[in-house]
C-alpha positions as CSV (number, residue, x, y, z in Angstrom):
1,M,142.9,66.9,85.7
2,Y,142.6,68.0,82.1
3,T,139.5,70.0,81.4
4,R,138.2,71.7,78.1
5,V,135.6,74.1,77.3
6,I,132.5,72.7,75.8
7,Q,130.8,75.4,73.9
8,E,127.0,76.1,73.3
9,S,125.7,75.0,70.1
10,I,126.1,76.9,67.0
11,P,124.6,76.6,63.5
12,T,128.0,76.1,61.6
13,P,131.9,76.0,62.3
14,V,132.4,78.6,59.8
15,V,131.3,82.2,60.9
16,N,131.4,85.1,58.4
17,G,133.8,83.1,56.2
18,I,136.3,82.4,59.1
19,P,136.5,78.8,60.5
20,V,136.2,78.8,64.3
21,A,138.0,76.3,66.6
22,G,136.1,74.6,69.6
23,T,134.4,71.7,71.1
24,W,130.6,71.2,71.2
25,K,128.4,68.7,72.5
26,H,125.8,68.7,69.8
27,S,126.0,68.5,66.1
28,F,125.9,71.5,63.8
29,E,122.9,72.3,61.7
30,Y,125.2,72.7,58.6
31,V,128.8,72.2,57.6
32,N,130.2,73.4,54.4
33,L,133.7,74.3,54.4
34,L,133.5,76.1,51.1
35,D,131.9,78.8,53.1
36,I,135.5,79.6,54.3
37,H,136.7,83.0,52.6
38,R,140.1,82.4,50.7
39,P,141.3,79.3,52.5
40,F,144.6,79.6,50.6
41,S,146.7,82.7,50.3
42,K,145.7,83.1,46.6
43,P,142.2,83.3,45.6
44,L,141.1,80.1,43.8
45,P,138.0,79.0,41.8
46,K,135.4,77.3,44.0
47,A,135.9,74.0,42.3
48,L,139.8,74.2,42.9
49,N,139.0,74.9,46.6
50,D,136.5,72.0,46.7
51,S,139.1,69.5,45.2
52,R,141.2,70.1,48.4
53,I,138.4,69.1,50.7
54,K,138.6,65.4,51.9
55,E,135.5,63.9,53.7
56,W,134.3,60.7,54.8
57,Q,131.7,58.9,57.0
58,S,132.4,55.7,58.9
59,F,131.1,53.6,61.7
60,L,132.4,50.8,63.9
61,V,130.0,48.3,65.4
62,Q,130.6,45.6,67.9
63,D,128.8,42.8,70.0
64,E,130.3,39.8,72.1
65,R,131.2,38.0,68.8
66,F,131.5,40.3,65.8
67,L,133.3,43.5,64.8
68,L,132.2,45.6,61.7
69,E,134.0,48.6,60.4
70,A,132.9,50.4,57.2
71,T,133.7,53.8,55.4
72,L,132.5,55.8,52.6
73,S,135.3,58.3,51.5
74,N,135.4,61.0,49.1
75,V,139.0,62.7,48.4
76,K,137.7,64.2,45.1
77,F,140.3,62.7,42.9
78,Y,138.9,59.4,43.8
79,R,136.6,57.6,46.2
80,W,136.4,54.5,48.1
81,A,133.8,52.2,49.9
82,Q,135.2,49.7,52.4
83,V,133.8,47.1,54.6
84,F,135.7,44.9,57.3
85,L,133.8,42.2,59.2
86,Y,135.7,40.1,61.9
87,D,134.2,37.0,63.7
88,K,136.2,37.0,67.1
89,E,135.4,33.2,67.4
90,S,136.3,31.7,64.2
91,R,138.7,34.7,63.3
92,Q,137.1,34.6,59.9
93,Q,137.3,37.8,57.9
94,L,135.3,39.7,55.3
95,W,137.3,42.5,53.5
96,Y,135.8,44.4,50.8
97,R,137.0,47.6,49.2
98,K,135.8,49.3,45.9
99,I,137.7,52.3,44.6
100,L,136.1,54.6,42.0
101,P,137.7,57.7,39.9
102,F,136.5,61.0,40.6
103,S,134.0,62.6,43.0
104,G,130.9,60.6,42.3
105,W,129.2,61.2,45.6
106,R,128.9,64.0,48.1
107,M,129.0,63.8,51.7
108,P,126.0,65.4,53.4
109,L,126.2,68.9,54.7
110,T,123.7,68.3,57.6
111,L,123.0,65.3,59.9
112,S,119.6,66.3,60.4
113,N,118.1,64.4,57.5
114,A,120.5,63.6,54.6
115,S,122.0,60.5,53.1
116,V,124.9,59.2,51.0
117,D,125.1,56.0,49.2
118,S,127.3,54.0,46.9
119,R,125.8,51.7,44.1
120,S,128.3,49.9,41.9
121,Y,128.8,46.4,40.9
122,G,128.9,43.9,43.8
123,I,128.0,46.4,46.6
124,F,125.2,48.7,47.9
125,F,126.2,51.0,50.8
126,R,123.9,53.6,52.3
127,I,124.2,55.8,55.3
128,H,121.1,57.8,56.2
129,D,122.0,60.6,58.8
130,W,118.6,61.3,60.4
131,L,119.2,63.0,63.9
132,D,115.9,64.7,63.6
133,A,114.6,61.1,64.3
134,N,117.4,60.3,66.9
135,M,119.2,57.9,64.6
136,V,121.6,57.0,61.8
137,K,120.5,54.3,59.5
138,V,123.0,52.1,57.6
139,D,122.2,49.7,54.9
140,L,124.9,47.3,53.4
141,D,124.5,44.5,50.7
142,I,127.6,42.8,49.4
143,E,127.3,40.2,46.7
144,P,129.1,36.9,47.0
145,T,132.2,36.1,45.0
146,Y,134.2,32.7,44.5
147,S,136.3,33.5,47.6
148,R,133.8,35.7,49.7
149,P,130.5,34.9,51.0
150,S,127.6,37.5,50.8
151,F,126.9,39.9,53.4
152,T,123.8,42.1,54.2
153,A,123.4,44.4,57.3
154,H,120.5,47.0,58.3
155,L,121.7,48.9,61.5
156,E,120.2,51.8,63.5
157,F,122.4,53.9,65.6
158,E,120.1,55.3,68.4
159,I,121.6,58.8,68.5
160,D,119.3,61.0,70.8
161,E,121.3,64.1,71.7
162,T,119.1,64.9,74.6
163,K,120.1,61.6,76.5
164,L,123.7,61.1,75.3
165,E,126.5,63.3,74.6
166,P,128.2,63.2,71.2
167,M,131.3,65.4,70.5
168,A,131.6,67.8,67.6
169,V,135.0,69.7,67.0
170,S,136.5,72.1,64.5
171,L,140.4,72.2,64.6
172,L,142.7,74.5,62.6
173,F,145.4,73.5,60.3
174,S,145.9,77.4,59.8
175,E,144.0,80.5,60.3
176,A,141.8,79.9,57.2
177,R,142.0,76.1,57.0
178,S,140.1,73.6,59.2
179,M,138.8,70.2,59.8
180,Y,135.7,69.1,61.4
181,S,134.6,65.9,63.0
182,Y,131.4,64.6,64.7
183,K,131.5,61.4,67.0
184,A,128.7,59.7,68.9
185,F,128.8,56.6,70.7
186,S,125.5,54.8,71.1
187,R,123.6,51.5,71.3
188,V,122.8,49.8,68.0
189,R,120.2,47.6,66.9
190,G,119.5,45.7,63.6
191,D,120.3,42.4,61.6
192,M,123.2,40.9,59.8
193,V,123.3,38.0,57.3
194,F,126.7,36.7,56.9
195,G,127.5,33.7,54.9
196,G,123.8,32.3,55.2
197,R,123.7,32.9,59.0
198,H,121.1,35.5,60.3
199,L,122.4,37.7,63.4
200,S,119.9,39.8,65.3
201,L,121.6,42.6,67.1
202,N,119.9,44.2,70.2
203,G,120.7,47.4,71.8
204,T,121.6,45.9,75.3
205,K,124.8,44.2,74.0
206,T,125.6,45.9,70.6
207,V,127.1,49.4,70.5
208,G,129.0,51.4,68.0
209,L,130.8,54.7,67.1
210,F,129.6,56.9,64.2
211,F,132.0,59.3,62.6
212,D,131.5,62.2,60.1
213,Y,134.7,64.2,58.9
214,K,135.4,66.9,56.5
215,G,138.8,68.9,56.2
216,Y,141.2,71.0,54.1
217,Y,143.7,68.2,55.1
218,P,147.3,68.9,54.0
219,Y,148.5,67.5,50.7
220,R,150.4,64.9,52.7
221,M,147.8,63.9,55.2
222,H,148.7,61.5,58.1
223,S,146.5,60.5,61.0
224,T,146.2,57.8,63.5
225,W,143.1,56.7,65.4
226,C,142.6,54.2,68.2
227,N,138.9,53.1,68.6
228,A,137.4,50.5,71.1
229,F,134.6,49.9,73.4
230,G,133.2,47.2,75.6
231,Y,131.5,46.9,79.2
232,I,132.5,47.6,82.7
233,V,131.4,44.7,84.7
234,P,131.6,45.7,88.5
235,K,129.6,43.9,91.3
236,D,127.2,45.7,93.3
237,Q,126.8,45.3,97.0
238,T,124.7,42.2,96.7
239,G,127.2,40.6,94.4
240,Q,125.2,41.1,91.3
241,K,127.0,42.1,88.0
242,T,126.0,45.4,86.7
243,Y,126.9,46.2,83.1
244,R,127.9,49.7,82.0
245,Y,129.0,50.3,78.2
246,Y,132.0,52.4,77.6
247,G,134.1,53.5,74.5
248,F,136.7,55.7,73.3
249,S,138.1,57.5,70.3
250,I,141.6,58.8,70.3
251,A,143.4,60.4,67.3
252,E,146.7,62.2,66.6
253,N,146.4,64.4,63.6
254,Q,148.1,67.6,62.1
255,A,146.0,70.3,63.7
256,K,148.0,73.3,65.0
257,E,146.8,73.5,68.5
258,T,145.4,70.3,70.2
259,F,145.4,71.0,73.9
260,K,142.5,73.4,73.9
261,N,140.4,71.4,71.3
262,N,141.1,67.9,69.9
263,E,139.0,65.0,68.7
264,N,139.7,62.7,71.7
265,A,136.8,61.3,73.6
266,L,135.7,58.8,76.3
267,W,132.2,58.0,76.9
268,V,130.5,56.0,79.9
269,E,126.9,55.1,79.6
270,G,126.7,58.0,76.9
271,K,128.2,60.7,79.1
272,L,131.2,62.5,77.4
273,T,134.7,63.0,78.8
274,P,136.8,65.0,76.4
275,L,140.5,63.7,76.6
276,P,143.8,65.6,76.3
277,P,146.0,65.4,73.5
278,V,148.1,62.0,73.0
279,R,151.2,60.5,71.5
280,I,150.7,57.5,69.6
281,T,153.8,55.5,68.8
282,Q,154.6,52.3,67.3
283,P,158.3,51.7,68.3
284,N,158.7,48.5,66.8
285,G,156.4,49.0,63.7
286,I,152.8,49.0,63.0
287,Q,152.2,45.2,63.5
288,S,153.8,45.4,67.2
289,D,152.5,47.3,70.4
290,W,151.2,50.8,69.9
291,I,151.9,53.1,72.8
292,I,149.2,55.7,73.7
293,Q,149.8,58.1,76.3
294,D,149.0,61.7,77.5
295,M,150.7,64.1,79.7
296,E,147.7,64.6,82.1
297,G,147.5,61.1,83.4
298,M,144.3,60.3,81.9
299,I,145.3,58.0,79.1
300,D,147.7,54.9,79.4
301,L,147.0,52.2,76.8
302,V,148.7,49.7,74.8
303,F,147.2,48.3,71.6
304,T,148.3,44.9,70.5
305,P,147.5,44.2,66.9
306,K,146.4,40.7,66.1
307,E,145.0,40.7,62.7
308,P,146.6,43.1,60.2
309,V,144.8,44.7,57.3
310,C,146.7,46.9,55.0
311,N,145.7,48.8,51.9
312,E,148.0,50.6,49.5
313,L,147.0,52.5,46.5
314,N,149.4,53.9,44.0
315,L,147.8,56.1,41.1
316,Y,149.2,59.0,39.2
317,L,150.2,61.9,41.4
318,T,148.6,60.1,44.4
319,H,149.4,57.4,47.1
320,A,147.7,56.2,50.1
321,E,148.7,53.8,52.9
322,Y,145.8,52.7,55.0
323,N,146.5,50.2,57.9
324,I,143.6,49.1,60.1
325,P,144.7,46.2,62.4
326,F,142.3,44.5,64.7
327,G,143.5,43.9,68.4
328,Y,143.4,44.3,71.9
329,Y,143.8,47.4,74.3
330,N,145.1,47.1,77.7
331,G,145.9,49.9,80.3
332,M,143.9,52.6,82.0
333,L,141.5,55.5,81.3
334,V,140.2,58.3,83.7
335,T,136.9,60.2,83.3
336,S,136.2,63.8,84.2
337,E,134.9,62.4,87.5
338,E,138.2,60.8,88.2
339,E,136.8,57.4,87.8
340,Q,139.6,55.0,86.8
341,I,138.5,52.5,84.0
342,H,140.9,49.4,83.9
343,V,141.0,48.3,80.2
344,H,141.7,44.5,79.9
345,N,141.8,42.9,76.6
346,L,139.3,45.2,74.9
347,C,138.7,44.6,71.3
348,G,139.0,47.4,68.9
349,L,140.8,48.7,65.9
350,G,144.0,51.0,65.2
351,Q,144.1,52.9,62.1
352,K,147.0,54.6,60.5
353,L,146.5,56.6,57.5
354,Y,149.2,58.2,55.2
355,M,147.7,60.0,52.1
356,R,149.3,62.1,49.2
357,V,146.4,63.6,47.4
């Protein structure tokens, strides 16, 4: 059975100018990768070091009918905001993307009480990280167009680190360059207005994943993520169904050493199981089955895409391809307590990113 050392909390993943590798159960007080001393072999001005840091915050929310994914990203040469809403019953999609030149916003350096927002024509998108109040708040307001209805959402992630176990990791690309991620899986409450319909989301049937990323990613960056969540519905001794929510976030990236530390995690009712490194393959292409397996017998999944969403961006000296198909997961996961979770037609997203910037 795979195990990983979960370290005690530290204020920041950069200690005395050196990035440290590890896994923690709590958020950092402060994350600023510019505190790393000489991340490149030659000393560079602070502004050039900053231009090499890619950072974003995103979330994925799902109830019995809707799946919502949204991202605010800053790669310094440009920034983007995107929103994807999928109605599982009608198969109706809302897809919105805004790309703006240069670094017009800065991701928060702390999750205690800070925010980032995008205010541009047709969209307002704000993420307020407020872990001091045990929550992350999201506000979205998208204006209608000829081909797309309006969309408004106000969401609250209930992230109380004394009751659930998020995961923070720091992974090394080299001795002096690293990436950081924070992932939390929690219940979500709020409201959505979509095409004139008001939808109230309650925390008993609505859950979500919240992500915070920063990193000195390589010039040619490629990463693959698999994210999904739902409910385990066993019957107790009286024959009554008992609902337990669970979710996973699994990734394959360019970090040097991924056995001791990686960003793979499984949660059952808020309890964290760190997962081993995986291999994610698409033998017949991105729109065919994805095979997700490890070497420890804890992950054996197949992701079958159903609704492809592909973005491609070509600008001078930069290129990006971002595929985020909606689909279904089937297979098996094992918790740290050796409980087998049989995954059957679990709704989720696959995400495959290639970026040259």
